[in-house]
N, C-alpha and C positions, 0 to 999 in steps of 0.2 A: 507540523503545521498543516491543517486541513482547511481548504476553502471550498465552499459549496454547500450542498444539502445532502439529504439521505439518498437521493436518486443520482446526482451527478456532481462531480467535484474534482479537485486537484489535491494531491498529497505531496508535500515537500519534506524530505527527510535528510537531515544533515548529520553525517557521522562525526564521531569524536576523534581523538588522537589515535586510538587503537581499536578499530572495528574487529569484531570476532566472527569467525565462520558461523554460519547458521543464524545470522541476525534476522529479525522480522519486525514488521510494523503492524500494530493493531489499530484499526480505524473504528471508532465507536459511532454508531448512528445517533442522531439527536433524539429520534423517536424509536419506536420498536416496531418491526414488521410482525405480522401474525405468524409467519414461518420464515425460515432463512431464505433470503432472496438470492437470485443469480447475480453474480458480480463479475463484470468484465474490467480488466486492468490493462492499460497500455502505457508504454514509456513515453514521457513527455519532454525529456531533454536528452542530450547526447550521453551523459553519464548513465542514465537509466537504461538507455538502449544498449549499453555495453556490458550489462550484467545479466546473469540468468536469474529470473524471478518467476514466481507463480502465485496464484491465489491459494492461500492455505485454508484454514477452517473458516466457515461462514456460519453465523448464528442469526437469530432474529434481531440481535442487538449490535453485532459487529462483524468485521471481516479482517483477515490477516494477509499481508503481503510477505512472502518468504523468499529468501535468497539462497541459491545453490553455490554462489561464489562469495568470497570474502570481499567486502566493499573497500574502496579506497579511503584513507583517513581524511578528515576535514573536507568532505565533498558533499555537495547537495545533489540528491537524486529526486526527480520529479515524475510523478505518475498521475494519469487521469483515470477516474473510475466511473462506471455506470452500474447502477443496481436496480433491479426490477423483480416483481413477482409475476 
């Protein structure tokens, strides 16, 4: 679930019953940048602050949030993002 626009927003990701190591979230921009923007991501709830995450691949059309830790089952993780060129 993504709320916001291509520049600023919030991503809410709820895991299923059996999360796998190495999960990731792909966030698609509504429009397309001319080139891949810089994207900053921050944890926005206590569950997100307790996991190791980083910004993965970024293109002119999307960006990815990747996890170094296995996420908890049936848990919502919330992140804020800011993207700019």
